[in-house]
C-alpha atoms as one frame of an Amber mdcrd trajectory, in Angstrom:
protein
 -30.690  29.301 -16.304 -28.891  29.228 -13.095 -25.398  28.862 -11.989 -24.019
  27.198  -8.890 -20.159  27.690  -7.703 -18.204  26.653  -4.594 -14.639  26.096
  -3.221 -13.766  23.774  -0.753 -10.253  22.957   0.801  -9.239  19.331   1.810
  -6.855  18.934   4.742  -5.284  15.994   2.682  -2.568  15.866  -0.064  -3.960
  15.724  -3.964  -2.827  11.863  -4.266  -4.830  11.067  -1.122  -7.936  12.989
  -2.255  -7.973  11.788  -5.796  -7.595   8.088  -4.832 -10.356   8.730  -2.398
 -12.649  10.010  -5.622 -12.362   6.846  -7.461 -13.521   4.891  -4.243 -16.264
   7.280  -3.053 -19.431   5.329  -3.700 -21.225   3.427  -2.305 -21.048   5.760
   0.772 -23.616   6.196   3.567 -22.794   9.703   3.815 -24.278  10.124  -0.100
 -26.563   7.502  -0.582 -28.186   9.359  -3.446 -25.423   7.634  -5.667 -26.461
   4.344  -6.074 -23.775   3.083  -8.588 -20.775   3.736 -11.026 -19.803   1.903
 -14.059 -16.458   2.513 -16.041 -17.366   2.439 -19.950 -13.950   3.354 -21.391
 -10.490   3.838 -19.618  -7.413   4.947 -21.655  -3.997   6.804 -20.892  -3.167
   9.370 -23.643  -0.393  11.514 -23.260   0.313  10.656 -19.621  -3.262  11.956
 -18.909  -5.889   9.438 -17.541  -9.047   9.308 -19.361 -12.143   7.955 -17.776
 -15.772   7.627 -18.904 -18.339   6.242 -16.226 -21.853   5.922 -16.054 -23.356
   7.475 -12.763 -26.607   6.021 -11.818 -28.551   8.116  -8.733 -31.826   9.175
  -7.193 -32.777  12.658  -7.605 -35.339  12.204  -4.698 -38.015  14.561  -6.624
 -40.744  15.886  -4.616 -44.279  15.108  -5.690 -45.088  18.186  -7.633 -41.698
  17.933  -9.663 -42.374  14.162 -10.153 -45.990  15.564 -11.973 -43.933  17.693
 -14.101 -40.997  15.434 -14.897 -42.025  12.044 -14.218 -42.071   9.768 -11.559
 -39.042   9.671  -9.228 -36.796   6.793 -10.337 -32.911   5.806 -10.821 -31.574
   8.528 -13.172 -28.504   8.280 -15.108 -25.679  10.926 -15.919 -22.264  10.583
 -17.936 -19.152  11.522 -16.461 -15.617  12.107 -17.946 -12.687  12.497 -15.828
  -9.070  13.635 -16.866  -6.003  13.069 -14.190  -2.990  14.672 -14.899  -0.100
  13.272 -12.524   2.282  15.902 -13.736   0.470  18.722 -13.262  -1.325  17.273
 -10.402  -5.259  18.083 -11.869  -8.196  16.166 -11.668 -10.873  17.314 -14.004
 -14.374  15.840 -13.812 -17.240  16.777 -16.170 -20.906  15.489 -15.542 -24.002
  15.814 -17.502 -27.412  14.295 -16.609 -28.739  11.939 -19.454 -32.191  11.295
 -17.522 -34.731  14.051 -18.132 -32.369  15.747 -20.487 -34.857  16.843 -22.710
 -36.289  19.097 -20.101 -33.475  19.502 -17.384 -29.942  20.328 -18.108 -27.223
  19.767 -15.535 -23.637  20.324 -16.402 -21.337  19.835 -13.412 -17.531  20.801
 -13.683 -15.198  19.776 -10.692 -11.499  20.408 -10.636  -9.195  19.141  -7.840
  -5.836  20.809  -7.607  -3.071  21.349  -4.794  -3.650  24.525  -2.774  -1.003
  26.948  -3.923  -0.692  28.046  -0.235  -0.244  24.510   1.177   0.569  21.559
  -0.976  -0.453  19.247   1.591  -3.916  20.155   1.126  -6.375  20.111  -2.022
  -8.638  22.610  -3.446 -11.961  21.576  -4.872 -13.605  24.178  -7.430 -17.152
  23.174  -8.424 -19.364  24.831 -10.912 -22.775  23.590 -11.878 -24.884  25.129
 -14.618 -28.802  24.034 -14.659 -31.383  24.633 -17.516 -34.858  24.117 -17.192
 -37.213  24.399 -20.301 -40.559  23.185 -21.696 -42.072  22.883 -18.374 -44.332
  25.382 -15.876 -42.443  26.625 -12.967 -39.291  26.964 -14.775 -37.525  29.478
 -12.579 -38.804  27.563  -9.422 -37.744  24.380 -10.595 -34.147  25.835 -11.267
 -34.045  27.386  -7.847 -34.786  23.976  -6.148 -32.371  21.958  -7.951 -29.559
  24.460  -7.266 -30.892  24.096  -3.414 -30.477  20.445  -3.885 -27.161  20.665
  -5.306 -25.779  22.886  -2.551 -27.354  20.580  -0.120 -25.864  17.790  -1.535
 -22.358  19.230  -2.253 -21.827  19.060   1.659 -22.811  15.132   1.572 -20.216
  14.394  -0.997 -17.689  16.468   1.050 -18.400  14.380   4.118 -18.576  11.252
   1.769 -14.945  11.850   0.389 -13.768  12.459   4.086 -15.592   9.103   5.133
 -13.485   7.362   2.424 -10.119   9.444   3.128 -10.489   8.139   6.701 -10.648
   4.639   5.595  -7.506   5.031   3.242  -5.612   6.502   6.317  -6.704   3.600
   8.406  -5.842   1.317   5.745  -2.208   2.705   5.385  -1.811   2.595   9.031
  -2.567  -1.418   9.053  -0.194  -1.991   6.366   2.493   0.121   8.179   1.794
  -1.893  11.211   1.879  -4.894   9.530   5.180  -4.186   7.900   6.614  -3.261
  11.408   5.421  -6.654  12.713   6.938  -8.550   9.857  10.166  -6.811   9.923
  10.525  -7.218  13.607   9.906 -10.810  13.143  12.071 -11.394  10.351  14.870
  -9.772  12.872  13.701 -11.875  15.354  14.133 -14.793  13.521  17.175 -14.062
  11.817  18.653 -13.253  15.194  17.775 -16.404  16.483  19.194 -18.494  13.556
  22.492 -16.407  13.973  22.671 -17.425  17.372  21.774 -21.063  16.686  24.438
 -21.144  13.926  26.885 -19.498  16.456  26.408 -21.920  19.149  26.701 -24.909
  16.679  30.032 -23.112  15.184  31.340 -22.885  18.424  30.433 -26.403  19.553
  32.150 -27.578  16.300  35.259 -25.747  17.134  35.134 -27.025  20.599  34.746
 -30.633  19.566  37.498 -30.016  16.712  39.862 -28.816  19.161  39.197 -31.394
  21.585  39.607 -34.099  18.727  42.831 -32.407  17.924  44.187 -32.547  21.291
  43.534 -36.213  21.601  45.371 -36.684  18.345  48.209 -34.554  19.639  48.586
 -36.309  22.963  47.798 -39.686  21.156  50.698 -38.717  18.852  52.707 -37.652
  21.577  52.520 -40.733  23.594  53.425 -42.794  20.663  56.223 -40.594  19.778
  57.528 -41.199  23.250  57.185 -44.558  23.287  58.988 -44.969  20.204  61.947
 -42.973  21.680  61.971 -45.188  24.586  61.828 -48.055  22.664  64.943 -46.750
  20.535  66.449 -45.819  23.592  66.245 -49.306  25.026  67.542 -50.996  21.686
  70.379 -48.663  21.605  71.350 -48.915  24.899  71.186 -52.773  24.868  73.290
 -52.581  21.707  75.822 -50.473  23.445  75.801 -52.483  26.654  76.673 -55.573
  24.725  79.331 -53.864  22.665  81.291 -52.468  25.724  80.941 -55.633  27.900
  83.928 -58.341  27.893  83.455 -61.677  26.844  82.959 -64.251  29.663  85.410
 -66.284  28.162  88.427 -66.447  25.721  88.537 -68.904  23.216  91.098 -71.195
  23.053  94.120 -70.836  20.564
């Protein structure tokens, strides 16, 4: 049995790193993993539990294929727990292929860096046990070295996905800003059109009112003149002496 451990710090928040874990494969930086399939997923007590089947190629050398069998797609069983309250993501993986000969138990924990909450620590441990075949210790050493090499590829793969996520976020923000700018521009234009229309309506109302007032004033003046003329005629006819006196 051999044990391999490592610790790595990602310069990204825990939420970003754990989101990238779900989107890690397929990935050009770690082509050994060819597929992931979710078997079961449920939430218990606020903790997300996920069971997945991992398909990968071990890339066994010829001598290892002679002992274990031909190189082919191998399968592993993964169980993960995500606790958003404690901000921890725990993953445990065990191989199904070659399990009667080789046992590979992997344990990963993602958690915020106590020294900087904007960073994430990955603690990883793998236990390898080979039994029932020749060159047991040699094969265990080979698999440990292979895991160590692939761990760097896995970190590069995760950084690759994180960069994609950050780019997507930037595009969303940029789209939001453009949409907001266009909305304000359209709103401003609409308000300007409404204001201009309102001002035109006010002018039209003022003009119409002025015309109405002028018309009423003219009519009133004419009426006053007519009344004055009639009154004057009445007064004149009353005060003017008759032209001839009637005979008695």
